[in-house]
N, C-alpha and C positions, 0 to 999 in steps of 0.2 A: 727605600725598599717598599714601604707601605704604599707609596704612590704607584710604583710599578705593578704591584699586586692588584691594586684597584683598576689600573689600566687594562691588565690582562683579563680581569673579570668582565669589564665593560666590552672588550673586544669579543670575548667568548659569547656573551649574551647577544651581541650584535649579530654574530654569524648564526647562532642557534635559533634566535627568536624572530629573525627576519630583518630585512633592511631594504631601503628604497634603491631601485636601480631601473634604468630605462630599458624596456624590452624593445620599444619602437620610439624613434625620435625623428620627426619631420620626414617620414617616409623611408627610413632606413633602420637597420638593426645590426647589432654585432652578434646576435645569437644564432645558433643553429639548433635544429631538433635532432637529438642523438638517439638512435635506435640500436638494439643489439646487432652484432655482426651476423649472427645466424638468426635472423628475425623471422617471426611467424607472420603469416598474412594478417592475422588479427591485430598484432601490435603495429605493423606497418599502417594498417588502416586507422588505428587510433592516432598515430602521428599525423596522418593525412587529414583527419578531422580537426585536430588542433591547428594544423597549417591553414586549413580552409577558413576557420573562424578568426584567426589572426589576420588573414587577408581581408575578410569581411569587415573587421573592426578598423583596420589601419591601411588597407590597400598595399600592405607589404607582404611579399612572398618569401617566407622564411624557409631556408633549405632544410631538407631531411638528409642526414648523413649517417652512415653506419659507423659504429664505434671505432673500428680499426682504421677509419679514414679521418678521424678527428685530429685537428691540429691542437697542440697544447695551449695555444693562445685563444682558441675558440671559447666563447661563453656558450653554455649548452643548457637546453631543457632536455633532460634525460627522460625518455619514454619507455616504460617496460623494464624487462629484466636485464638491464645493462650491468656492467661490473660495479658501477656506482650504486645501483639499487641492490645488487646482490650482497654488497658489503654491509648493508644496514640490518638492524634488528627488525624482524617482521612478525614476531609472535602475536602482536596485538591486532594484526590485520585480519579481518574475517574474509569469508569467501567472496563477498561482493564489495568489501571495503577497499580502501586505498590509502596511500601515504603521499603527502606533499611535504617536501623538505628542501630548504635552501642550504646550499653548501658551497662556500667560497666563491660566490659570484654566479653559481649555477643553480638550477632548480631540478629536483628529482621528482618524477611522477610515476607511480606504478602500484600494482596490486599483486597479490600472490596467485591470482588467476588472471586469465586473459580478460574476463569480464571486469575484474577489479581494476585492471589497467585502463580499460575503456571508461570506467566510472571516474578514474582519476582525471581524465581529460575533461569530462563534463563538469566535475567538481571544480577544476582549475578555471574553466571558462566562467562558471558562476561566481566564484569567490574573488577572482583577480581581474577578469575582463568584463564583468557585469553583463554576461550573456546567458540568457535562460530561455527555455522553451516554455511558453505560457499556455499554449493550447496545441492541438494537433497541427504540426507543421508550421507553427507560429513562433518564430524565434525573435526575441527581443535583443537588439544590438544597436547601440548608438555609435556611429563611426567617429574615430578620433585619430589625428596624425601622430599623437603621442600616447604611449602606454607606459605607465610607471608601475612597477611591481613592488609590493612590500609583502613578501611571502613569509609566512610563519610555518614552522613545523607542526604538522598535525596528522593524526591518523583518524580517518573518517569511516565509521561503520554505520550501516542502517541499523535501526533499533530492533528489527526483526530479521530472521534469516531469509525468509521469503515474504513477499507482499504483493497483493493484487488489489486494484481498484476497478470494479466492474462498471464502466460507462464508456460511452463512445469516444471520449477524449483519450482516456488512458489506453484503450484498446487499439488506437491507431499505431501503426508501425513506428512512427517517429517518436511518439511520446513513450512507447514501450522501451525503445532503445535508449532514449536519453536518460530516463530515470531508473532503468534496470528492473522494470516490472516483470514478474513471472506469472503469466496468466494461467488460470485454472480451466478456462473454457477454450481459449484460443490456441491453436497449434503454433509452434510446438509446445506441448504441455506434458508435464510429468504424470498427469492424472489419467487413469483409464476411465474411472467414473468420478465425477464431482457433482453429485446430485442425490436426490432421494431415490435410492436404487432398489429397495426391497421388491417392489412389484415389477421393476424392470428385469430383475433376475428371476422372479417367480410370478409371472403374470396370472392374476386370478382367472382371466378369460380362458387360459389354457389349462390351469391346474385345479381350479376350485372344484369342478364337478367330480373328478376322480380322487382328489386329495384334499378334501375339505378341512382336514386337520392341520394343513399347512398354515391356516389363517386364524386371526382373531376377528371377532364380529361385533358390530353394533346393529342389533336386530339381524336382518338377513344379509347385511352388507359386510363384505370383507374389508377390514380397515388397516390391519398390519399383519406381519408374519407372526406365527405362533412360535415364539423363541424357545419353547420347551420341547417341541416335537423332534424326536430323534431322527425320524425319516427325513424331515426337512433339513436338519443339520447335515445329514449324509448327502442329500441332493445338492445342497449349497456347496459343500467342499468339492464334489465331483464337477459341478458346473464351473466353479472358479479355477479348478485345475486346468480344464480345457481353455478357459478364457485367458488365463495368465500365460499359457503356452503360446497362444496365438498373438498375444500382445506383450511379448517379453520385454520390450523397450519401455513399457509403462510400469513404474515401480509403485505408484500410489493409487489406491482404490478406496473410494468412500462407499462403504456398505451401510447405508443409512435408511432409517425408517421413513415411511411416507409422510409428506408434508402436513396434511390436514387430518390424517386418520388417527383416531384415538386407539390406545391399547385396550381393546374391548375384551370380550369373553371368548373362551375356548368354544369350539364347535359343539353344539348341543349340550352346553354346560353352563353353569353359573360361575364357574371358576375363572379367575383372572391370573395374570402373571404373579400377582402378590400371594397366590396360594402356594407358589413354588419358590419365590424369592422374596427378599425383604423389600424390594422396590422394583419398579420398571427399569431403573438404571442398572440395578444388580443383574436383572435378567438379560438386558442388552449386552452388558460387558462380558457376562459368562458366555453368551452366544458368540460375540465377536472374538473373544479370546480363543474359543474353540477353532475358529477359522484361522486366526493369526498364527497360532502355534503350528499349523500345517504348512504355512507359507512364510518361513522366517526371512526370506530375501525380499519380501514385499512389505510395504507399509499399509496396513488396513485401517482406514479411518472410519469413524462413526460419529453420529450427532449426539451432543448433549443439547436437547431441544425439546421444548414443551414438557411432556411428562418425564423425559429423561434428562432434563436440565440439572436436576439435583444430583449431586455426586452419590455414587453407590455407598451403601452402608457396610458392605462386606467385601465385595469383589474389587479387584484392582487390575487395571489394564496391564497386559504384558508389554514388553519393551517395544514391539513393532506395531502397537496399536496407537493411532493418533486420535485424540479427542478434539472434535470440532465443536467448540462451545458457541451456541447460536442463540443469544438472548433476544429473540424477535419481539417479545412482548414488553421489553423494557421501555422506559420512557427516555426521550431524547433531550429533555430540557434540564435534566440533572445528570451528574456523572453516574456511571454504572455502579459505583460503590457507596452512594450516599442517598439519604432520604428515602423516597418511594422506591428507589432501585436497590437499596442495601441488600436485599435477599439475593439479588442476582450476583452482585459482587462477592457476597459471602460464599455462594456456591462455587464460583470460579476459584476462590482461595482454596476451597476443599479439593477441587479437581487438581489444583497445582501441587497439592501434597501427595496426590496419588500417581501423578504422571509427569514426566519430563517432556512429553511429546504433545504439546497443546497448540491448537489453532483457535483463533476467534473469528467467527463469521459475524461481522457487525453491519449496521445499516445506516446509510447516510441520507436517504431520500424519502419522500412521501409518495408511496405507490398509490395511495387513494386519489391523489391529485398532483401529478408530476409537474405541472406548470406553476403550482403555487410556491411562493417563497417558503423555504424549509430551513429552520434555524439550527441545523446540526452543528454549525460552527461553535455553538454555545459550549459544547462538551467534548469536542473531538480530541483536543490535546490531553485533557485530564484522563480520558478513557485510554488513549494509546499509551500514555506513560504508565498508567495502572497495569495494563496488560504486560508491558515490558518488565515491570517490577516483579510480576508473577512468573517470569521466565517463559512467557508465551513465545513460541518459535515463529509462528506464521500468522499473518493477518489477511483477511479477505474483507474488503469494504464494498458492500453492495450498494450501488447507486442505480441510475437508470440509463440504459444503453440507447439513448436517442438524443435529439437536439431540443427536447422539450423543456428541460430544467433550466430556469433562467440564469442561475449563477453557477452552473456546473464547472466552468473553467476555474473560477475562484476556489470552489470547494475542493477540486482535485489538486490544485496547486498547494493549498494549505495542508492537505493530508500528506502529500508527498514530501513537502518540506519537513514536517514533523517526523515522518518515518526516517528521513535522512538526517535526523539529529539536530534540526534547527531548534534552538532553545529559546527563541524569542517569544514574546506574548503573541497570541493569535492575532490580536488587533494590529500588531506591527507587520506581520506577514501579509495581512489583508491590505494594509496601506501600501506596501511595496507592490503587490500585485495590481491594485487599482491604478496606481500611478503609471505603471508600465503598460497595462492592457487597455485602460479606458482613457488615457491621455488627459485632455482638458476636462473631461467629465469625471475624473477620479474622485474629487472631493464629494460629489453627490452620491456616487455609488458606495464609497466608503461609509458615508453617513447613513445611506439606506440600510446597509448591513447592520450597523450598530443600532439603528432605530428599530429594525425588525426584532432583534434580540431583546432590546429594552422593552418592547411591547409585549413579547411573550412573558417576560418576568412580571411586568406591571399587571397584565390581565390574568396572571396565574394560570396560563394555559398548560395543558398536559399533552405533550407532543409524542406521538407514536409513529412507528413505521406504517401501520395501517390505522387510520382513524385518529382519535384524540379530540382535543378542543381547538377551536380556531378563532378565538376572539381577537387575536393579533391580525387577523385578516378581515376585520369588520369594516364597515363603511368609512368611519372616521379615520381608521388607520390606513386604509387604502388611499384615501385622498392625500394623506401625508406622503405616502410612497409615490403617488402620481405626481405630486408637486416636485419632489426631488428629481424624478425622471424627466419631467417636462423641462426643468432647468438643465439637466444633463444633455438632453437632445438639442436644446438651443445652442449649447456650447460647441457641439460637434457637427452641426447641421451641414457644414461644408466639407466634412471629412467622411468619405463613403465608408471606409473600413470601420472607423469608430462609431459612426451612426448605426451600422449593422450590429455592432456589439451592444449598443444601448437598446436597439430595437428588440434584441433577444431578451434582455433583462425586463423589458416591458411586458413580456409574456406573463409575468407574475401579477400584473395589475389589470389584465384584460378581463372584463366582467364575466364573459362566458366561462372563464376558467376558475372563477372564485369558488372557494369552499366556504359556505356560510350557513 
């Protein structure tokens, strides 16, 4: 009896936790792709994507069959909301998340939304067929006549509800689709405004002469809106009423202060916002709350940024206000919550106690010198995990929207892997990417990344979005990087694609681009 019970448990775990089976063997398969009988165009396309990449991997064309045509003897990969999927518990699956589950010789792929189902396909390709998109339109796939599956049950959710990486790679249509990025600047976007919009809504060139009280001043220059002026508040509500009516499909609006303007003095006065509120943040939240309560169907975002980075002392954002925490002055060589950055992390903790509607606008690149190596991989995982722990809903990672950044493909891949819940050490994700993207030169590029980060720590550099110290880019260090890249170039000199990739990394050691 005890033996039979043990056997039962082993069989149960065998089916629940995954088991080996052949999807493809020597150019043939016993599987079909099963889709719902009343299938949506999106789900059918998801099945076709899986079919396409199984064909690319194995040269086998696996058939797509609707559920009511399935033979009981068929082994199936179920895609979307089939009866198999609908019978499962789905409460843990988020809007973009998905489920992968083995069940008695079959595999179930799906999400609670069409986007989730699409993500289940890309997740399956990554985890079980070793197929990934490494850069724009650049899919890694090593052909094989045999595909063995060992599928384990898992629910996969991204660690944020929405996420965007601003650079040329992630903004390509292919990368956007593959990793389910939701861009804030690229259409289709849920955002009406996603920028510093005070003067966009109330341009000083138009209003300052007749309505000088609308603004705060540094000397004669208008720097920000005067958040205490009642006429300005009325004008803002009237303007947004018309704007929202014209763009009813846009739910999210960032009503944010000017980028570089200080919160100066009231017109012809020595008074500042602190004469009326406990802090600039209190003044801003009171102003934004006044707008948000008039438009309960919209989400009104605003910046915790520079003078308003600190959480308010009295005011609390109403439910439809989104706080976009943007620590632009933080240092990139230590995590956002420790050492020289501790005050930034502390303020985000305070914001998290005031609002359940938080976004972080973080920074991954060196805008002072885009072609210089920038060691943001030092802290990227620690920061993203910290934001997740504070229940941050959305992340926006600002990089550089050009081909100038030498290691932008690697940086983007590491960020997206972490966002999609990859728990490995960053160095292990770096190794995977380098081996797949740089081929025979992988060892040198991986070592380059590690050496750059080691040099930052050794030289005690202080890395910032703008400026900072650059001893890790000194002459001795550059010669070290050049030596590694010379070796990398030698290894791939006969491979045009890999040589082009290494040549891009070399942008970081070109003398004319150095920051010294």
